[in-house]
C-alpha positions in Angstrom: 183.7 39.4 -87.8 184.3 35.7 -88.5 181.6 33.1 -87.8 183.7 31.6 -85.0 184.3 34.9 -83.4 180.7 35.8 -83.5 179.6 32.5 -82.1 182.1 33.0 -79.2 180.4 36.3 -78.5 176.9 34.9 -78.2 175.3 34.8 -74.8 172.4 32.7 -73.8 170.7 33.6 -70.5 168.1 31.0 -69.4 166.2 31.3 -66.2 165.0 28.5 -63.9 165.3 24.8 -64.6 165.0 24.9 -68.3 164.3 27.0 -71.4 160.7 28.1 -72.1 159.5 26.3 -75.2 158.6 29.6 -77.0 162.3 30.6 -76.9 163.6 27.4 -78.6 163.4 28.9 -82.1 165.3 31.9 -80.9 168.0 29.8 -79.3 168.5 28.1 -82.7 168.6 31.5 -84.4 171.2 32.9 -82.0 173.4 29.9 -82.6 173.4 30.4 -86.3 176.4 32.7 -87.0 175.0 34.1 -90.2 171.6 35.0 -88.7 173.1 36.4 -85.6 175.5 38.6 -87.6 172.5 39.9 -89.7 170.5 40.7 -86.6 173.4 42.6 -85.0 173.9 44.5 -88.3 170.2 45.5 -88.4 170.4 46.8 -84.8 173.6 48.7 -85.6 171.9 50.3 -88.7 169.2 51.5 -86.5 171.6 53.0 -84.0 173.4 54.9 -86.7 170.1 56.1 -88.0 169.2 57.3 -84.6 172.5 59.2 -84.4 171.8 60.8 -87.8 174.6 58.9 -89.5 172.6 56.6 -91.8 171.0 57.6 -95.1 168.0 55.3 -94.6 165.8 56.0 -91.5 165.3 53.0 -89.2 161.5 53.0 -89.7 161.8 52.9 -93.5 160.8 49.7 -95.2 163.7 47.4 -95.5 164.9 46.1 -98.8 164.3 42.5 -99.7 166.8 40.4 -97.8 169.5 38.4 -99.6 172.3 36.2 -98.7 173.1 36.2 -95.0 170.3 38.7 -94.3 167.6 36.2 -95.4 168.2 34.0 -92.4 167.1 36.8 -90.1 164.3 38.5 -92.0 161.4 36.5 -90.6 160.5 35.8 -87.0 161.6 32.1 -86.4 158.6 31.5 -84.0 155.9 33.4 -82.3 156.7 37.1 -82.1 158.5 37.7 -78.8 159.0 40.8 -76.7 162.2 42.3 -78.0 164.9 44.5 -76.4 168.0 46.3 -77.8 170.5 47.2 -75.1 173.9 49.1 -75.3 176.3 47.9 -72.6 179.7 49.0 -71.4 181.3 46.0 -69.7 178.5 44.9 -67.3 176.9 48.3 -67.0 173.8 49.2 -69.1 174.3 52.4 -71.1 170.8 52.4 -72.6 168.0 49.9 -73.2 164.6 50.0 -75.0 162.1 47.2 -75.7 158.6 46.5 -76.8 156.2 43.7 -75.9 154.8 44.1 -79.5 157.9 44.9 -81.6 157.4 47.5 -84.3 158.3 47.1 -88.0 156.7 43.9 -89.2 159.8 41.8 -89.9 162.4 41.0 -87.3 165.1 43.0 -89.1 162.8 46.1 -89.3 161.9 45.8 -85.6 165.6 45.8 -84.7 166.3 48.8 -86.9 163.5 50.7 -85.2 164.5 49.8 -81.7 168.1 50.5 -82.6 167.2 54.0 -83.6 165.1 54.4 -80.4 167.8 53.2 -78.0 170.0 56.3 -78.9 167.8 58.7 -76.9 164.5 57.0 -75.7 165.8 55.5 -72.4 164.8 58.1 -69.9 167.1 56.5 -67.2 170.2 57.6 -69.2 171.3 60.6 -71.2 171.2 60.4 -75.0 174.0 58.5 -76.7 176.8 60.3 -78.4 178.6 58.8 -81.5 182.0 58.8 -79.8 180.7 56.3 -77.2 180.2 53.5 -79.8 183.9 52.4 -79.6 183.4 51.3 -76.0 179.9 49.7 -76.3 178.4 46.4 -77.2 174.9 45.7 -78.6 172.8 43.1 -76.9 169.6 41.8 -78.6 167.2 40.0 -76.2 164.2 37.9 -77.0 162.0 37.4 -74.0 159.7 34.5 -72.9 156.1 34.9 -71.8 156.1 36.7 -68.4 155.1 34.7 -65.4 153.5 36.6 -62.5 155.2 36.4 -59.1 153.7 37.4 -55.7 157.0 38.5 -54.2 159.6 40.1 -56.4 162.3 39.4 -53.8 162.0 35.7 -54.7 163.6 36.4 -58.1 167.2 36.0 -58.9 167.9 39.2 -60.9 171.2 37.8 -62.2 169.4 34.9 -64.0 165.9 36.2 -64.4 164.3 39.2 -65.9 162.0 41.4 -63.8 159.0 43.3 -65.1 157.2 45.8 -63.0 153.7 47.1 -64.0 151.5 49.7 -62.4 148.8 52.1 -63.5 151.6 54.6 -64.2 153.4 52.4 -66.7 155.8 49.5 -66.9 159.5 48.9 -66.9 161.6 45.7 -67.4 165.1 44.7 -66.2 166.9 42.1 -68.2 168.8 39.3 -66.4 171.9 40.8 -64.9 170.8 44.4 -65.5 169.5 44.9 -61.9 172.1 44.4 -59.2 169.4 43.4 -56.7 165.6 43.4 -56.7 165.7 46.1 -54.1 167.8 48.2 -56.5 165.3 47.6 -59.3 162.4 48.7 -57.1 164.3 51.9 -56.2 164.9 52.5 -59.9 161.2 52.0 -60.6 160.4 54.6 -58.0 163.0 57.0 -59.3 161.5 56.8 -62.8 158.0 57.1 -61.5 156.6 53.7 -62.6 156.3 52.7 -58.9 154.9 55.4 -56.7 152.6 53.8 -54.2 152.9 50.7 -52.0 154.5 47.7 -53.7 151.3 45.7 -53.2 149.7 47.9 -55.9 152.2 46.8 -58.5 152.3 43.6 -60.6 155.5 41.7 -60.9 156.6 39.2 -63.5 159.7 37.0 -64.1 160.9 36.1 -67.6 163.8 34.5 -69.4 165.7 35.7 -72.4 167.9 34.4 -75.2 170.4 37.0 -76.2 172.8 37.8 -79.0 175.8 40.1 -78.2 178.3 41.8 -80.5 180.2 45.1 -80.9 178.5 48.4 -81.7 179.6 49.6 -85.1 181.6 52.8 -85.0 180.3 55.9 -86.7 183.0 57.5 -89.0 184.2 60.9 -87.9 182.6 62.6 -90.9 179.2 61.2 -89.8 179.4 62.4 -86.2 
């Protein structure tokens, strides 16, 4: 993919009146075509590993970066909650994330989450290799979550929503939930939200995202 084409495929989703300062280094990273390309490649390597189509497991230590990869090896700022999502059009096929990303380096964290997104999203069935042709990879870096008393006050198109209870937590990236009511129903369906809503804690957050095509697995690797 050319640098121009990659830059055209980048998507920035910023909530509220401005960008949270902790996301500024990630906005700069996303707008660097070489770095964005390297990050998407790391996520795709993890996805292929999760499908059993890569020789190196996603959790294995990564080789020392060189060339274009060096721009994306280190976290450019404070370590952020990180998500890897597979989408088909505007529909989410699978999504995993971590408030404390695994793997040490940014590239290693993306490889690990890429491997996990194949089968770890309990909301969706496991991914099959033949689906990759129709999917895109979205990498999202999240801001610090801000508590909200009433989740219905959020705009789920522009803001992320995180729901926490004693049973667990789940997050919806901006645009993933059609409405807040739908997100609450999903939280109940998964089992994160079981009791009254007043027993849950709700947070809003912003994201900077990088978006690009999922890399196809060759037929002999399926």
